[in-house]
Z-matrix of the N, CA and C atoms (Angstrom, degrees):
N
C 1 1.453
C 2 1.519 1 108.22
N 3 1.291 2 113.27 1 155.29
C 4 1.455 3 117.85 2 178.50
C 5 1.522 4 110.94 3 -74.43
N 6 1.325 5 114.89 4 154.69
C 7 1.456 6 121.64 5 -179.36
C 8 1.506 7 113.59 6 -58.02
N 9 1.329 8 116.69 7 -24.03
C 10 1.455 9 120.52 8 178.74
C 11 1.530 10 110.98 9 -56.03
N 12 1.328 11 116.91 10 -36.41
C 13 1.467 12 121.58 11 -179.75
C 14 1.528 13 110.00 12 -67.16
N 15 1.333 14 116.84 13 -48.74
C 16 1.465 15 120.49 14 -179.42
C 17 1.528 16 111.47 15 -66.42
N 18 1.323 17 115.82 16 -37.09
C 19 1.467 18 120.94 17 176.88
C 20 1.530 19 110.38 18 -62.02
N 21 1.326 20 116.81 19 -41.42
C 22 1.467 21 120.73 20 178.61
C 23 1.529 22 110.90 21 -65.01
N 24 1.335 23 117.07 22 -41.37
C 25 1.464 24 119.88 23 178.06
C 26 1.521 25 110.22 24 -61.92
N 27 1.325 26 116.18 25 -44.59
C 28 1.466 27 120.66 26 178.52
C 29 1.520 28 110.84 27 -59.05
N 30 1.316 29 117.21 28 -47.72
C 31 1.464 30 120.18 29 -178.69
C 32 1.522 31 111.78 30 -65.82
N 33 1.343 32 117.27 31 -37.20
C 34 1.460 33 119.85 32 177.90
C 35 1.528 34 109.94 33 -61.53
N 36 1.326 35 116.11 34 -47.47
C 37 1.467 36 119.87 35 -179.65
C 38 1.520 37 110.41 36 -62.02
N 39 1.328 38 117.35 37 -47.59
C 40 1.463 39 120.59 38 -178.76
C 41 1.528 40 111.58 39 -63.54
N 42 1.333 41 117.20 40 -40.99
C 43 1.463 42 120.72 41 178.94
C 44 1.527 43 112.22 42 -64.01
N 45 1.339 44 116.83 43 -41.17
C 46 1.470 45 120.58 44 -173.43
C 47 1.526 46 114.00 45 -94.54
N 48 1.339 47 117.98 46 -27.87
C 49 1.470 48 120.19 47 -172.20
C 50 1.523 49 114.00 48 -128.57
N 51 1.316 50 118.05 49 -10.20
C 52 1.457 51 121.59 50 175.44
C 53 1.524 52 113.98 51 98.45
N 54 1.319 53 113.37 52 162.38
C 55 1.457 54 122.18 53 -177.80
C 56 1.528 55 112.00 54 -63.60
N 57 1.341 56 118.42 55 -35.70
C 58 1.471 57 120.65 56 -179.91
C 59 1.526 58 111.26 57 -62.67
N 60 1.327 59 116.52 58 -38.49
C 61 1.469 60 119.79 59 177.39
C 62 1.529 61 109.63 60 -62.57
N 63 1.340 62 117.13 61 -43.00
C 64 1.458 63 119.84 62 -179.89
C 65 1.532 64 111.19 63 -63.58
N 66 1.326 65 116.88 64 -39.43
C 67 1.466 66 119.84 65 179.25
C 68 1.533 67 110.49 66 -62.77
N 69 1.325 68 116.60 67 -40.16
C 70 1.474 69 120.59 68 177.91
C 71 1.529 70 110.46 69 -65.93
N 72 1.316 71 117.06 70 -38.92
C 73 1.469 72 121.91 71 179.23
C 74 1.524 73 110.05 72 -65.01
N 75 1.325 74 116.55 73 -46.76
C 76 1.474 75 120.86 74 178.42
C 77 1.521 76 111.00 75 -58.07
N 78 1.311 77 115.78 76 -43.33
C 79 1.464 78 120.33 77 -179.39
C 80 1.524 79 110.59 78 -63.08
N 81 1.322 80 116.98 79 -47.52
C 82 1.458 81 121.45 80 -179.68
C 83 1.533 82 111.26 81 -64.61
N 84 1.331 83 117.19 82 -36.89
C 85 1.465 84 121.38 83 179.50
C 86 1.530 85 111.99 84 -80.97
N 87 1.318 86 115.61 85 -5.36
C 88 1.467 87 122.50 86 178.71
C 89 1.523 88 111.98 87 57.99
N 90 1.328 89 114.44 88 48.82
C 91 1.470 90 119.95 89 173.71
C 92 1.522 91 107.93 90 -126.40
N 93 1.298 92 116.18 91 141.84
C 94 1.460 93 121.36 92 -179.51
C 95 1.521 94 112.68 93 -102.35
N 96 1.318 95 117.19 94 -8.69
C 97 1.460 96 120.87 95 -173.44
C 98 1.522 97 111.01 96 -65.25
N 99 1.332 98 115.06 97 125.56
C 100 1.456 99 121.01 98 173.87
C 101 1.514 100 111.44 99 -101.17
N 102 1.311 101 115.72 100 -19.68
C 103 1.459 102 120.39 101 -176.73
C 104 1.515 103 109.57 102 -130.12
N 105 1.319 104 116.18 103 97.05
C 106 1.455 105 119.69 104 175.27
C 107 1.529 106 107.79 105 -76.59
N 108 1.300 107 116.36 106 133.72
C 109 1.456 108 121.75 107 -179.73
C 110 1.523 109 107.70 108 -88.07
N 111 1.317 110 116.19 109 119.02
C 112 1.465 111 121.93 110 -172.61
C 113 1.516 112 113.48 111 -53.06
N 114 1.314 113 118.11 112 -42.55
C 115 1.462 114 121.85 113 -174.17
C 116 1.523 115 113.45 114 -92.94
N 117 1.332 116 117.06 115 6.35
C 118 1.467 117 120.03 116 177.92
C 119 1.522 118 109.47 117 -96.45
N 120 1.323 119 115.69 118 142.60
C 121 1.461 120 121.20 119 179.42
C 122 1.528 121 109.49 120 -86.86
N 123 1.340 122 115.82 121 135.20
C 124 1.461 123 123.11 122 178.23
C 125 1.525 124 108.08 123 -122.62
N 126 1.333 125 117.32 124 154.37
C 127 1.473 126 119.05 125 177.90
C 128 1.532 127 111.16 126 -62.26
N 129 1.331 128 116.48 127 140.08
C 130 1.468 129 120.86 128 176.63
C 131 1.521 130 111.06 129 -55.33
N 132 1.337 131 116.55 130 -34.65
C 133 1.470 132 120.24 131 -178.78
C 134 1.521 133 111.94 132 -58.05
N 135 1.331 134 117.55 133 -34.84
C 136 1.464 135 120.09 134 179.13
C 137 1.521 136 109.95 135 -60.91
N 138 1.316 137 116.40 136 -45.97
C 139 1.465 138 119.99 137 179.75
C 140 1.523 139 110.81 138 -63.03
N 141 1.328 140 117.14 139 -42.13
C 142 1.466 141 120.56 140 178.38
C 143 1.532 142 111.19 141 -63.49
N 144 1.336 143 117.46 142 -40.03
C 145 1.474 144 121.04 143 176.78
C 146 1.528 145 110.33 144 -63.05
N 147 1.319 146 116.61 145 -41.58
C 148 1.462 147 119.97 146 179.17
C 149 1.521 148 112.02 147 -64.36
N 150 1.323 149 117.29 148 -40.23
C 151 1.465 150 120.53 149 178.86
C 152 1.525 151 110.25 150 -66.06
N 153 1.335 152 117.52 151 -45.15
C 154 1.476 153 120.10 152 178.71
C 155 1.531 154 111.00 153 -62.05
N 156 1.332 155 116.35 154 -42.13
C 157 1.464 156 120.12 155 179.13
C 158 1.530 157 110.36 156 -65.47
N 159 1.323 158 117.25 157 -38.97
C 160 1.468 159 121.21 158 177.68
C 161 1.525 160 109.64 159 -61.15
N 162 1.313 161 116.32 160 -43.29
C 163 1.457 162 121.29 161 178.45
C 164 1.530 163 110.91 162 -60.03
N 165 1.317 164 116.14 163 -46.49
C 166 1.469 165 120.15 164 -177.98
C 167 1.523 166 111.74 165 -67.01
N 168 1.317 167 117.29 166 -45.78
C 169 1.467 168 120.68 167 -177.00
C 170 1.526 169 111.44 168 -66.88
N 171 1.326 170 116.47 169 -40.68
C 172 1.467 171 119.85 170 -176.24
C 173 1.523 172 113.63 171 -90.13
N 174 1.333 173 116.97 172 -11.55
C 175 1.462 174 119.92 173 -179.26
C 176 1.521 175 112.27 174 68.55
N 177 1.328 176 116.25 175 32.66
C 178 1.457 177 123.35 176 179.75
C 179 1.522 178 107.02 177 -121.67
N 180 1.324 179 117.85 178 141.95
C 181 1.460 180 119.99 179 -178.48
C 182 1.532 181 110.88 180 -62.67
N 183 1.322 182 116.03 181 151.70
C 184 1.463 183 120.78 182 176.51
C 185 1.524 184 110.79 183 -58.31
N 186 1.323 185 116.42 184 -36.05
C 187 1.470 186 120.81 185 178.23
C 188 1.525 187 110.26 186 -59.62
N 189 1.332 188 116.88 187 -46.66
C 190 1.464 189 120.26 188 179.53
C 191 1.522 190 111.55 189 -65.45
N 192 1.336 191 116.29 190 -39.18
C 193 1.468 192 120.17 191 177.65
C 194 1.520 193 109.25 192 -59.07
N 195 1.334 194 116.81 193 -46.70
C 196 1.458 195 120.90 194 -177.67
C 197 1.529 196 111.80 195 -66.91
N 198 1.335 197 117.48 196 -37.14
C 199 1.469 198 120.20 197 176.44
C 200 1.527 199 110.30 198 -63.90
N 201 1.339 200 116.11 199 -46.81
C 202 1.466 201 120.43 200 178.11
C 203 1.529 202 110.50 201 -61.28
N 204 1.335 203 115.40 202 -39.82
C 205 1.453 204 120.08 203 179.67
C 206 1.532 205 111.06 204 -63.81
N 207 1.314 206 117.86 205 -39.80
C 208 1.462 207 120.78 206 177.66
C 209 1.515 208 111.60 207 -58.81
N 210 1.336 209 116.58 208 -44.45
C 211 1.469 210 120.49 209 177.03
C 212 1.528 211 110.75 210 -62.07
N 213 1.320 212 114.65 211 -45.89
C 214 1.463 213 120.73 212 -177.93
C 215 1.530 214 110.90 213 -63.96
N 216 1.323 215 116.84 214 -37.32
C 217 1.461 216 123.02 215 -177.10
C 218 1.528 217 112.01 216 -55.86
N 219 1.329 218 117.16 217 -39.27
C 220 1.464 219 121.12 218 -178.69
C 221 1.525 220 109.75 219 -61.57
N 222 1.315 221 117.82 220 -49.28
C 223 1.470 222 121.03 221 179.67
C 224 1.528 223 110.87 222 -67.52
N 225 1.312 224 115.93 223 -44.49
C 226 1.466 225 121.16 224 -176.67
C 227 1.524 226 111.33 225 -59.37
N 228 1.314 227 117.75 226 -50.39
C 229 1.460 228 119.94 227 -177.49
C 230 1.527 229 111.18 228 -66.36
N 231 1.323 230 116.83 229 -33.79
C 232 1.456 231 119.79 230 176.08
C 233 1.516 232 111.98 231 -62.76
N 234 1.329 233 116.55 232 -37.09
C 235 1.459 234 121.72 233 -179.34
C 236 1.526 235 112.48 234 -82.27
N 237 1.317 236 117.34 235 -18.86
C 238 1.471 237 121.30 236 -177.78
C 239 1.529 238 112.51 237 -88.72
N 240 1.316 239 117.23 238 11.90
C 241 1.449 240 120.33 239 175.29
C 242 1.517 241 114.91 240 103.72
N 243 1.324 242 117.86 241 5.85
C 244 1.459 243 120.81 242 -179.04
C 245 1.520 244 112.33 243 -106.07
N 246 1.331 245 116.56 244 6.31
C 247 1.461 246 121.61 245 -177.40
C 248 1.518 247 113.55 246 -60.98
N 249 1.344 248 116.70 247 -43.10
C 250 1.468 249 119.07 248 -179.56
C 251 1.519 250 111.08 249 -65.49
N 252 1.329 251 116.25 250 -38.88
C 253 1.464 252 119.69 251 178.20
C 254 1.528 253 110.02 252 -65.02
N 255 1.336 254 115.71 253 -39.14
C 256 1.462 255 119.81 254 177.87
C 257 1.533 256 110.37 255 -65.03
N 258 1.330 257 116.51 256 -38.40
C 259 1.463 258 119.89 257 179.75
C 260 1.523 259 111.63 258 -61.40
N 261 1.319 260 116.70 259 -31.62
C 262 1.463 261 120.91 260 -179.96
C 263 1.531 262 112.81 261 -73.86
N 264 1.337 263 116.55 262 -14.96
C 265 1.468 264 120.43 263 -175.68
C 266 1.521 265 113.57 264 -80.60
N 267 1.324 266 117.65 265 -11.44
C 268 1.454 267 118.02 266 178.38
C 269 1.510 268 112.84 267 162.49
N 270 1.331 269 114.48 268 153.92
C 271 1.462 270 121.53 269 -179.41
C 272 1.520 271 112.87 270 -95.36
N 273 1.321 272 116.76 271 -9.76
C 274 1.463 273 120.55 272 178.27
C 275 1.530 274 108.31 273 -150.23
N 276 1.300 275 116.14 274 172.48
C 277 1.464 276 121.17 275 -175.05
C 278 1.519 277 113.54 276 -58.30
N 279 1.337 278 120.00 277 -52.02
C 280 1.464 279 117.96 278 -177.71
C 281 1.531 280 112.95 279 -63.75
N 282 1.326 281 117.54 280 -37.99
C 283 1.464 282 119.65 281 178.21
C 284 1.530 283 110.48 282 -64.15
N 285 1.330 284 116.71 283 -43.58
C 286 1.461 285 121.42 284 179.62
C 287 1.530 286 110.52 285 -60.90
N 288 1.339 287 116.74 286 -48.00
C 289 1.465 288 120.03 287 -179.97
C 290 1.524 289 111.00 288 -60.91
N 291 1.318 290 117.39 289 -36.85
C 292 1.452 291 121.20 290 178.74
C 293 1.523 292 113.50 291 -69.61
N 294 1.325 293 116.64 292 -18.25
C 295 1.463 294 121.69 293 -178.11
C 296 1.528 295 113.56 294 -107.16
N 297 1.321 296 118.19 295 11.92
C 298 1.469 297 120.00 296 -177.81
C 299 1.529 298 112.92 297 -59.43
N 300 1.309 299 117.90 298 -40.44
C 301 1.471 300 119.32 299 179.41
C 302 1.527 301 110.92 300 -64.35
N 303 1.335 302 117.45 301 -39.59
C 304 1.462 303 120.51 302 176.71
C 305 1.529 304 111.09 303 -63.43
N 306 1.331 305 116.81 304 -41.08
C 307 1.462 306 121.24 305 177.07
C 308 1.529 307 110.08 306 -60.25
N 309 1.319 308 116.29 307 -45.64
C 310 1.469 309 119.65 308 179.01
C 311 1.529 310 111.24 309 -63.71
N 312 1.316 311 117.76 310 -34.84
C 313 1.472 312 120.35 311 176.99
C 314 1.525 313 110.42 312 -62.58
N 315 1.317 314 116.85 313 -43.36
C 316 1.469 315 120.23 314 178.25
C 317 1.525 316 110.83 315 -65.63
N 318 1.320 317 116.78 316 -38.30
C 319 1.466 318 119.94 317 178.67
C 320 1.525 319 111.90 318 -67.55
N 321 1.329 320 116.44 319 -25.19
C 322 1.455 321 120.69 320 178.80
C 323 1.516 322 112.94 321 -61.15
N 324 1.319 323 117.49 322 -22.68
C 325 1.460 324 121.09 323 175.45
C 326 1.528 325 110.00 324 -67.55
N 327 1.321 326 116.48 325 -39.32
C 328 1.467 327 122.25 326 -179.57
C 329 1.528 328 110.77 327 -79.84
N 330 1.336 329 115.56 328 -38.80
C 331 1.458 330 122.33 329 -176.64
C 332 1.536 331 108.92 330 -116.53
N 333 1.326 332 117.99 331 79.63
C 334 1.472 333 120.03 332 -172.24
C 335 1.533 334 114.99 333 -64.36
N 336 1.322 335 118.81 334 -21.63
C 337 1.461 336 120.98 335 179.34
C 338 1.529 337 112.17 336 -94.70
N 339 1.322 338 116.06 337 5.30
C 340 1.470 339 120.82 338 -177.56
C 341 1.528 340 110.23 339 -62.84
N 342 1.310 341 114.93 340 137.18
C 343 1.461 342 122.16 341 174.89
C 344 1.529 343 106.93 342 -119.20
N 345 1.333 344 115.78 343 78.70
C 346 1.464 345 118.81 344 -172.24
C 347 1.519 346 112.25 345 -75.11
N 348 1.311 347 114.65 346 158.52
C 349 1.466 348 118.76 347 171.15
C 350 1.518 349 108.93 348 -73.33
N 351 1.302 350 115.57 349 175.76
C 352 1.458 351 121.37 350 175.38
C 353 1.524 352 108.46 351 -123.56
N 354 1.315 353 115.39 352 145.04
C 355 1.461 354 121.68 353 -178.56
C 356 1.518 355 109.88 354 -129.14
N 357 1.321 356 115.88 355 143.27
C 358 1.460 357 121.91 356 173.15
C 359 1.517 358 108.13 357 -139.12
N 360 1.313 359 115.54 358 142.18
C 361 1.463 360 120.98 359 176.05
C 362 1.526 361 108.73 360 -103.47
N 363 1.314 362 116.27 361 142.10
C 364 1.466 363 121.31 362 176.56
C 365 1.520 364 109.07 363 -143.46
N 366 1.310 365 114.71 364 168.98
C 367 1.470 366 122.35 365 175.36
C 368 1.521 367 112.10 366 51.15
N 369 1.318 368 116.65 367 41.23
C 370 1.457 369 120.95 368 -175.44
C 371 1.517 370 111.52 369 -81.31
N 372 1.340 371 115.48 370 134.37
C 373 1.463 372 123.45 371 171.46
C 374 1.526 373 106.69 372 -122.14
N 375 1.306 374 117.67 373 -167.06
C 376 1.466 375 120.24 374 179.04
C 377 1.527 376 112.56 375 -73.68
N 378 1.334 377 117.44 376 -11.79
C 379 1.472 378 118.48 377 -178.45
C 380 1.531 379 114.01 378 -140.38
N 381 1.326 380 117.65 379 4.63
C 382 1.463 381 119.75 380 179.55
C 383 1.527 382 110.17 381 -143.99
N 384 1.318 383 114.46 382 158.34
C 385 1.460 384 121.14 383 170.27
C 386 1.518 385 107.94 384 -161.72
N 387 1.315 386 115.33 385 161.08
C 388 1.451 387 121.48 386 171.24
C 389 1.519 388 107.24 387 -105.42
N 390 1.327 389 116.17 388 127.74
C 391 1.453 390 122.60 389 178.57
C 392 1.522 391 108.22 390 -104.03
N 393 1.328 392 116.44 391 115.66
C 394 1.463 393 122.63 392 179.83
C 395 1.524 394 107.91 393 -93.74
N 396 1.323 395 115.75 394 130.15
C 397 1.467 396 122.21 395 -175.66
C 398 1.519 397 109.02 396 -120.93
N 399 1.331 398 115.88 397 121.11
C 400 1.462 399 122.54 398 179.50
C 401 1.525 400 108.43 399 -119.04
N 402 1.323 401 116.91 400 125.57
C 403 1.461 402 120.42 401 179.04
C 404 1.519 403 109.56 402 -151.05
N 405 1.319 404 115.49 403 148.33
C 406 1.457 405 119.67 404 173.59
C 407 1.530 406 110.47 405 -81.47
N 408 1.331 407 117.15 406 -12.40
C 409 1.466 408 121.47 407 -179.25
C 410 1.528 409 110.13 408 -86.68
N 411 1.317 410 115.22 409 141.37
C 412 1.465 411 121.60 410 176.78
C 413 1.528 412 109.73 411 -91.02
N 414 1.312 413 116.52 412 152.08
C 415 1.453 414 122.10 413 169.36
C 416 1.514 415 116.83 414 78.75
N 417 1.317 416 118.01 415 10.50
C 418 1.461 417 119.87 416 -176.50
C 419 1.534 418 113.60 417 -96.51
N 420 1.317 419 118.17 418 -8.36
C 421 1.464 420 121.27 419 -175.51
C 422 1.533 421 113.24 420 -55.85
N 423 1.340 422 120.52 421 -40.97
C 424 1.466 423 118.04 422 178.74
C 425 1.530 424 113.28 423 -60.14
N 426 1.338 425 116.04 424 -29.76
C 427 1.461 426 118.97 425 177.36
C 428 1.528 427 110.69 426 -63.28
N 429 1.322 428 116.59 427 -34.25
C 430 1.466 429 120.30 428 -178.23
C 431 1.525 430 110.11 429 -65.96
N 432 1.326 431 117.57 430 -40.26
C 433 1.472 432 120.07 431 175.82
C 434 1.526 433 110.48 432 -57.53
N 435 1.332 434 116.18 433 -47.89
C 436 1.458 435 120.43 434 178.66
C 437 1.514 436 112.75 435 -65.29
N 438 1.320 437 116.16 436 -38.35
C 439 1.461 438 121.07 437 178.80
C 440 1.530 439 110.39 438 -59.98
N 441 1.322 440 117.30 439 -46.03
C 442 1.470 441 120.64 440 -179.97
C 443 1.525 442 109.79 441 -64.11
N 444 1.334 443 117.41 442 -39.42
C 445 1.465 444 120.00 443 177.37
C 446 1.525 445 110.68 444 -64.25
N 447 1.335 446 117.00 445 -42.05
C 448 1.462 447 121.07 446 177.38
C 449 1.517 448 111.79 447 -63.23
N 450 1.326 449 116.67 448 -39.04
C 451 1.466 450 120.20 449 176.50
C 452 1.526 451 110.41 450 -66.65
N 453 1.335 452 117.12 451 -34.78
C 454 1.457 453 120.03 452 174.73
C 455 1.523 454 110.63 453 -58.39
N 456 1.331 455 116.65 454 -43.17
C 457 1.469 456 120.43 455 177.04
C 458 1.528 457 110.20 456 -63.33
N 459 1.322 458 117.08 457 -43.72
C 460 1.468 459 121.24 458 179.82
C 461 1.523 460 111.04 459 -57.42
N 462 1.321 461 116.80 460 -40.74
C 463 1.459 462 121.37 461 -176.85
C 464 1.529 463 112.69 462 -96.33
N 465 1.338 464 116.88 463 11.04
C 466 1.464 465 121.72 464 -179.99
C 467 1.524 466 110.63 465 51.18
N 468 1.342 467 113.76 466 50.28
C 469 1.455 468 122.06 467 -175.68
C 470 1.525 469 109.42 468 -127.08
N 471 1.309 470 116.48 469 129.92
C 472 1.462 471 121.30 470 174.85
C 473 1.526 472 108.05 471 -70.68
N 474 1.339 473 116.45 472 129.91
C 475 1.460 474 121.13 473 -174.06
C 476 1.520 475 110.31 474 -132.87
N 477 1.325 476 114.55 475 139.83
C 478 1.463 477 121.37 476 170.10
C 479 1.525 478 106.54 477 -127.52
N 480 1.341 479 115.75 478 126.95
C 481 1.460 480 121.23 479 -176.57
C 482 1.518 481 108.91 480 -120.58
N 483 1.326 482 116.56 481 129.07
C 484 1.460 483 122.44 482 177.57
C 485 1.521 484 108.54 483 -131.53
N 486 1.307 485 116.21 484 127.11
C 487 1.465 486 118.83 485 176.95
C 488 1.525 487 108.03 486 -79.20
N 489 1.329 488 115.66 487 123.39
C 490 1.460 489 121.00 488 -175.60
C 491 1.528 490 113.09 489 -111.75
N 492 1.311 491 116.78 490 -11.51
C 493 1.462 492 121.67 491 176.27
C 494 1.521 493 106.08 492 -143.81
N 495 1.343 494 116.51 493 134.05
C 496 1.454 495 120.09 494 -170.22
C 497 1.521 496 110.62 495 -131.52
N 498 1.326 497 115.70 496 118.78
C 499 1.458 498 120.78 497 179.65
C 500 1.528 499 111.75 498 -62.85
N 501 1.324 500 116.73 499 -32.95
C 502 1.472 501 119.31 500 -179.74
C 503 1.527 502 111.70 501 -69.58
N 504 1.338 503 117.00 502 -10.53
C 505 1.462 504 121.25 503 177.09
C 506 1.524 505 111.61 504 -109.77
N 507 1.349 506 115.42 505 18.87
C 508 1.452 507 119.53 506 173.31
C 509 1.513 508 116.92 507 103.96
N 510 1.327 509 117.83 508 -9.20
C 511 1.466 510 119.42 509 176.76
C 512 1.522 511 109.27 510 -71.18
N 513 1.334 512 117.31 511 158.48
C 514 1.468 513 119.40 512 -177.68
C 515 1.527 514 113.09 513 -78.61
N 516 1.339 515 118.37 514 -16.25
C 517 1.459 516 122.65 515 173.62
C 518 1.524 517 108.07 516 -159.45
N 519 1.332 518 115.35 517 171.08
C 520 1.463 519 121.28 518 179.90
C 521 1.526 520 109.70 519 -93.53
N 522 1.330 521 115.59 520 144.21
C 523 1.462 522 121.07 521 176.17
C 524 1.525 523 107.70 522 -132.54
N 525 1.344 524 114.36 523 136.24
C 526 1.457 525 121.78 524 179.29
C 527 1.525 526 108.77 525 -119.68
N 528 1.318 527 115.71 526 129.85
C 529 1.455 528 121.16 527 172.28
C 530 1.540 529 106.44 528 -86.12
N 531 1.323 530 115.87 529 123.46
C 532 1.456 531 121.45 530 -176.98
C 533 1.524 532 108.68 531 -117.28
N 534 1.323 533 116.45 532 120.94
C 535 1.458 534 122.71 533 175.07
C 536 1.526 535 106.27 534 -111.03
N 537 1.316 536 116.86 535 130.58
C 538 1.474 537 120.21 536 -174.47
C 539 1.514 538 110.62 537 -140.85
N 540 1.339 539 114.16 538 153.67
C 541 1.454 540 120.83 539 177.23
C 542 1.517 541 107.91 540 -153.25
N 543 1.343 542 115.92 541 124.82
C 544 1.473 543 120.67 542 179.69
C 545 1.504 544 111.05 543 -78.33
């Protein structure tokens, strides 16, 4: 994963729990890096070690950490210079979710080694949709729940997200039922 992901995790922890918590997490994860370079690629294992260490240090499940991180990611990336690109992806939550693959394609110009997930929307009505999530990475599904909630905040939309299909339980991909109301 790119350093932008690890940098966001670091900032989330420091913003919500303080610098001492981050130092304990770094120590437990056995990483010395204080400055993740946004455009540099890091091993996925480093990010997984950081999430597990965050869970242990804070006494919060990895699932909750990833959900919180998904919410935080929306604000963080908007502030890190990707806000205008995000604005081009849609004027409301369902449009944005339907354009996630296009957004990732545009980001691929900046991050040429990026291996993004893929998203598809189905069964869409005026207040619901199913969001299909395909990724070669394991353990990221809770982040998607948080990401959709964070996007709900961005679009001033009430959102309820329920995972209805789970790759970790044998399904071929993850599916989230999203109910929304502006």
